[in-house]
N, C-alpha and C positions, 0 to 999 in steps of 0.2 A: 270772140271770148272762147276759151277753154274750161267747163267746167269739169270736173269731177265728183261722181256719184260713188260713195262709198257706200259698198252693201254690207250692212253688217246686222241683218235683222234676222238671222236664223238662233235656235237654238241648240244644235249643236247634237242634235238627238244620236247621230253613231260614234259620238267620239265619244259619248259614253261620263261627259261631267256631268256635275250637280251644279255650275255657270257655264255661258255662252262660250265657245272656243276659244272667241273675237278677244274675251276679256283673258283668260287664262295667262297668269307670268311668266316672262321668260328673261331669264336673269337680271328681276323686278320692274320687268315694265312687261303692259298687258301687249299681245301680238299686234292689237288693230295699230296701237303707239306704232311701231315699227311701220307700217303703211302708211300714217297719215303723214308722219316725220317726211316721208320719201315725195310723197307729193307736197306738202307745204315748202319743199328744197326745189321741186323741179320748175323752174324758166320757164315752161312754155307753157302752166296749171296757173290758171287766172281766181276759180274762188273753187272751191270743195264745200257738197253737202254731203252729208252723213245719213245715212236710214238705218235707226238703230231700233232695235227690239225692246220693246216695252220693258219699261219700266229699269230704263238702263240710261234713262238720256240724262239724267243729272252727272251721271258716273262723266258719261261723253265730256258733257259741255266742260265738270272741272281740269280733267284731261285735257281738251283743247286749250283751258284758261292757264295750265300751269308750265304747260308744257310751248305756250305763245304760238297756236296753229294758226295764226293771223287770219290765213285765206280762209277758216271753215267756217262759214255765214250762216248755217241753220244746220240742227240738230233734229230730225222728224221721224213719227216714230212707222216703223217697220208693221208690212204685212205678214197674212198667216201663212203667203209661199215669198218663193224668190220675186215669182213674176208680180206677184202683188205690193214687192218691196221696192223692186225696178219702176214701176211704176207710178206709186209714192215720189220716186226723187223723180222723175221726167215731169208730173204733175207741177210738182214746183218750180221748176225749172220755167216750164209754159208761162205760169205768171209771174215770172220774175224778168226772162231770160229773152233772148232775140232767136228768133226760126232757123237763124245759120248757123247759129253757136255750136262747138262740139261736147257731144255728152261720152264724158269717156268713163266707163261703168267698171267696178274694180271691185273684186272679192274682197274686203276686211282680213280674211284667213289667206292673204297671198302676198307676205309683210316680204314679198322679194324683187319686187318688181324695182326696175329703173325706170331713171330717167329718159336712156338711149330709148327701151320700149315703151314709152307713154308717147315721148314725141313721131317715131314713126307712128304709134298708131293713128295719131291726130293727124298725121301727115297723110295715113291710108283712109278716114275719113273724108278727108277733104276732096281726095280723089275721088273715092267709090260710094259715098255719100255712108256708108259703113264698114267697119273694117272689126278684125277678130286676133287676136292673138293669139300667134301656132307655135309647134314647137314639130321638128321631123319627127319619124315613128323609128328606131332603131331595132325594137323588138321584131323577131318574126311574127306575125298574126296569125292562129290558128282558129276554124271559125268550127264551129260543132252544135248542128240542130237539139242534140236533146240532152247535152253538156257531160257527154260522159265519155263523146269518142271522139277522134278528128274526121272530119269532113272534108275538109279541103284546107288549105294556103293562101291568106290572102294577099295581095302584093303589096308590101307596106310601103313603096314608093306612090302610092294612094292614098295614105293614110297620113293627118297630122295631126296631134294632141291639141288642141281645142283648149286656151289659158283666157284669161283674161287681163287685159283689160278688150274689152269689145265696146269701140266706139261709134258714135254714129253725129247727124246731124240732128237736132234738137226736131226741125220740124219733120221729118222723116218718125223719127223717137214717138214725138205725139200719135202723127197719121196712126202708125202701125197699132202701136199698144190701144188705141179708141177703135178699132175695128178687130180687134179679139176681141176686144170686152161687149162692143155688140153682139160679135158671133160667139160668145160664152165659152172663151177657146182662152185658158191660161198654158204657155209653154215657159216652162221656167230662164230656158235659155233667149238672150235677146237675138242672138245670133239668127237659131232658129223659127225665131218667129216672124225677123225681116225676111227671111227664106222662104217659110211660109205665106208671106202676101207679096211671092215674086220679086224682091226687089234680092239682087248678088252682092254680097259680102268679100271685099277683099284683104286678104294677110297682113298682118302687121309681123314683127319680129314677137316672138319668143324666144322663152332658151330654156334651159335641162332645171335652173338655181330657182326658176317663177311656182314652187310648187302651190300647192294648194293644203294647206292642214284640214286635214278631216280626219286623221287616227291620234292616234299617240304615239303609233313610231315616227308619223311625219313631224311629232312635238322633236323628236333626236335629230331627222336629217336638218330640220330648220337651229337648230344651237350649235352643228356642225359649220351650218354655212354664215352661224350668226358669227361665228368666233377665228371661222377664215375671210367671211368675205365683204363683212356689215361693220362698218365703224359706227359703233350708236353713240 
């Protein structure tokens, strides 16, 4: 079974809005709805668990009902950090599903995910145990020790831009997160945590359009993508 864990626990401090950015309306629809619809329609996804910032659970439940998002099985309270929110999703799945099931952990504010990216993430997680969606880095990358001048150019062929989904077998996710908890260690990125635990992570497909909405400028980019690539 393939279970999507949609992380909607952030409050969007960097975005500068009075509501969490995943609930901001774009063309009269909250950003999270674009994300959820793709997972609802993806044939490779069996169930969806939403980890939601506290106080917005009722809104999300109504959203899932109004738009007939039947794969959504739970809307659970998120934690204080991304680590905590991901862990809440893992704990729910550990109680309800099987160790060999694949978790597809995805940010609610990456609404341009595609079914092809989801399927490849699952495939790579089945192969490696864990997978991270990545995109090639085309920019020239400069390194500076003091932030004022260039010290050297880093070879871009060794750099990849990390995205989500981050997919992993449930057994591994539970094991590594419990190990981190016992060591009083909190790492926001599941991929970084798996690497800390000594588990290699395979690359899965990402692309340029799979943007994360972090700033108000990103909303402008998303509106352009919606108008040109996404059918509402």
